[in-house]
C-alpha positions in Angstrom: -16.3 14.6 -16.8 -19.5 15.5 -15.0 -20.4 14.3 -11.5 -22.2 11.2 -12.7 -19.2 10.1 -14.8 -16.9 10.7 -11.9 -19.1 8.5 -9.7 -19.4 5.8 -12.3 -15.6 5.6 -12.6 -15.3 5.4 -8.8 -17.7 2.5 -8.8 -15.7 0.6 -11.5 -12.4 1.3 -9.8 -13.7 0.2 -6.4 -14.5 -3.2 -8.0 -10.9 -3.4 -9.3 -9.5 -2.5 -5.9 -11.6 -5.2 -4.1 -10.5 -7.9 -6.5 -6.8 -6.9 -6.2 -7.1 -7.1 -2.4 -8.5 -10.6 -2.8 -5.4 -11.5 -4.9 -3.2 -9.9 -2.2 -4.9 -12.0 0.5 -4.3 -15.1 -1.5 -0.6 -14.3 -2.1 -0.1 -13.7 1.6 -1.7 -17.0 2.4 0.7 -18.7 -0.1 3.7 -17.0 1.5 2.6 -18.3 4.9 2.2 -21.8 3.5 5.7 -21.9 2.0 7.2 -20.3 5.1 5.8 -23.3 7.0 7.4 -25.6 4.5 10.7 -23.7 4.7 10.6 -23.3 0.9 12.7 -20.1 0.6 12.6 -20.1 -3.2 8.8 -20.0 -3.3 8.7 -17.5 -0.5 11.0 -15.2 -2.5 9.0 -15.6 -5.7 5.7 -14.9 -3.9 7.1 -12.0 -2.0 8.3 -10.2 -5.1 5.0 -10.8 -6.7 3.4 -9.3 -3.6 5.6 -6.2 -3.9 4.5 -5.8 -7.5 0.9 -6.3 -6.5 1.2 -3.7 -3.7 2.1 -1.0 -6.2 -0.6 -2.2 -8.5 -3.1 -1.8 -5.7 -1.6 1.6 -4.8 -2.1 2.9 -8.4 -5.6 1.4 -8.6 -6.6 3.0 -5.3 -5.1 6.3 -6.3 -7.6 6.5 -9.2 -10.4 5.3 -6.9 -9.6 8.0 -4.3 -9.2 10.7 -7.0 -12.7 10.0 -8.2 -14.3 10.0 -4.7 -17.9 11.2 -5.1 -18.4 14.8 -3.9 -14.6 15.1 -3.6 -12.4 16.6 -6.3 -13.7 18.6 -9.2 -12.9 17.5 -12.7 -10.4 20.4 -13.0 -8.6 19.2 -9.9 -8.7 15.6 -11.1 -7.1 16.7 -14.4 -4.5 18.8 -12.6 -3.5 15.9 -10.3 -3.3 13.4 -13.2 -1.1 15.7 -15.2 1.8 15.7 -12.7 5.2 14.4 -13.8 5.1 11.3 -11.5 2.7 9.3 -9.4 4.5 10.6 -6.3 3.9 14.2 -7.4 0.3 13.4 -8.1 -0.2 12.0 -4.6 1.4 15.0 -3.1 -0.8 17.4 -5.0 -3.8 15.4 -4.1 -2.9 15.8 -0.4 -2.3 19.6 -0.9 -5.7 20.1 -2.6 -7.4 18.0 0.0 -5.8 19.9 2.9 -6.8 23.1 1.0 -10.5 22.2 1.4 -10.0 22.4 5.2 -8.0 25.7 5.2 -4.9 27.4 3.9 -2.2 25.0 5.0 0.4 27.5 3.8 -0.6 30.1 6.5 -1.6 27.6 9.2 1.3 26.0 11.2 -0.9 23.1 12.4 -2.3 22.3 8.9 1.2 22.7 7.4 2.7 20.2 10.0 0.0 17.6 9.2 0.4 18.1 5.5 4.2 17.6 5.8 3.5 14.4 7.8 1.4 13.1 5.0 4.0 14.0 2.4 6.6 12.0 4.5 4.2 9.0 4.4 3.9 9.3 0.7 7.7 9.3 0.3 8.2 6.3 2.5 5.2 4.1 1.6 4.6 5.1 -2.1 7.6 6.7 -3.7 10.2 4.3 -2.3 8.2 1.1 -2.9 7.5 2.2 -6.5 11.2 2.6 -7.0 11.8 -1.0 -5.9 8.8 -2.2 -7.9 10.2 -0.6 -11.1 13.5 -2.5 -10.7 11.7 -5.8 -10.2 9.2 -5.1 -13.1 12.2 -4.6 -15.4 13.7 -7.9 -14.6 16.1 -6.9 -11.8 14.9 -9.5 -9.3 18.2 -10.0 -7.5 20.6 -7.2 -8.6 19.3 -3.7 -9.2 21.0 -1.6 -11.8 21.5 2.1 -11.9 19.3 4.4 -14.1 21.7 4.1 -17.0 22.1 0.3 -16.6 25.9 0.6 -16.4 26.5 -0.8 -12.9 24.8 -2.2 -9.9 22.7 0.0 -7.6 23.8 -1.6 -4.4 21.3 0.3 -2.2 18.3 -0.9 -4.2 19.8 -4.4 -4.4 19.8 -4.5 -0.6 16.2 -3.3 -0.4 15.1 -6.0 -2.9 16.9 -8.6 -0.9 15.3 -7.4 2.3 11.7 -7.5 1.0 9.4 -9.6 3.2 5.8 -10.1 3.9 5.9 -8.2 7.1 7.0 -4.9 5.5 4.6 -5.4 2.6 1.7 -5.9 5.0 2.7 -2.7 6.9 2.9 -0.8 3.6 -0.5 -1.9 2.7 -2.1 -1.0 6.0 -0.5 2.4 6.0 -1.9 2.9 2.5 -5.4 2.2 3.7 -5.1 4.8 6.4 -3.9 7.3 3.8 -6.9 6.6 1.7 -9.3 7.1 4.6 -7.6 10.4 5.5 -7.9 11.9 2.0 -11.5 10.8 1.6 -12.4 12.4 5.0 -10.7 15.6 3.9 -12.4 15.9 0.5 -15.9 14.6 1.3 -16.6 16.5 4.5 -13.7 18.9 5.1 -15.1 20.8 8.0 -16.7 17.8 9.8 -14.5 15.0 8.6 -11.3 16.9 9.2 -12.0 17.1 12.9 -14.0 13.9 13.6 -12.3 11.4 11.3 -9.1 12.8 9.8 -7.5 13.3 13.2 -8.7 10.0 14.5 -7.3 8.1 11.5 -4.0 10.0 11.7 -3.6 9.1 15.4 -4.6 5.5 14.6 -2.0 5.4 11.8 0.7 6.7 14.1 -0.3 4.1 16.8 -0.2 1.4 14.1 3.3 2.4 13.0 4.5 2.3 16.6 3.0 -1.1 17.2 4.3 -2.6 14.0 7.9 -1.3 14.3 8.9 -4.4 16.2 7.3 -6.9 13.9 9.9 -9.2 12.2 9.9 -12.0 9.7 11.4 -14.3 12.4 8.4 -13.7 14.7 6.1 -14.5 11.8 7.9 -17.8 11.2 7.8 -18.7 14.8 4.0 -18.0 15.0 3.4 -20.1 11.9 5.4 -23.0 13.4 3.2 -22.9 16.6 0.1 -22.7 14.5 1.2 -25.8 12.5 1.9 -27.7 15.7 -1.6 -26.8 17.1 -3.3 -27.7 13.8 -1.3 -30.4 12.1 -2.2 -31.4 8.6 -4.2 -34.6 8.5 -2.5 -37.1 6.1 -4.4 -38.1 3.0 -5.5 -41.7 3.1 -6.6 -43.5 -0.1 -7.6 -46.8 1.6 -11.2 -47.7 1.6 -11.2 -48.3 5.4 -9.9 -44.8 6.3 -12.1 -42.6 8.4 
């Protein structure tokens, strides 16, 4: 691929990502609606669909970031794509992006920041993909082990604990990660200092602020909102206002 082809693919994938985020917004709206109705069955369905969608957006955005204009070379793109898993591809993308700033292997500061990003990939990309794979293979309630011979109780519990709060946090963290990588590859010397560090600090602040968010608080907020803005009953009489 030449630079123009890389740019063209970036444009196409950006459109895919934007549409997927519209779908994500719609699903979250549906979940809020059914939470207000206390319809736990619909909340469960929509939440699992949202988890599947999160990983779909993650994979779509991975391709988008990978083809950032004036970012990775075609050789680097191919190398990243050829890793044995999506997680390893993300990690290599981080390493190559950090390498555009300096040699992270010989720089303790860069190495520390690189390791921090690898931790984020493990928590917000690798682990969600593991849950997504179980759901995608029909294991909506009880997860099975890799050989499908017995239950994987740990993953079963994670599936049971899925909620819109965690999925919202995952998504926001993913956006920060995308911004950080783009800053590193597009303007490594300027962006690294002016934007990368700012985004990383903002990410850490967001994680600190969101750690106390709970599904119970979301439900309570929705109840208050419903009381403040009650739904007007539908009237079919001719003399209704």
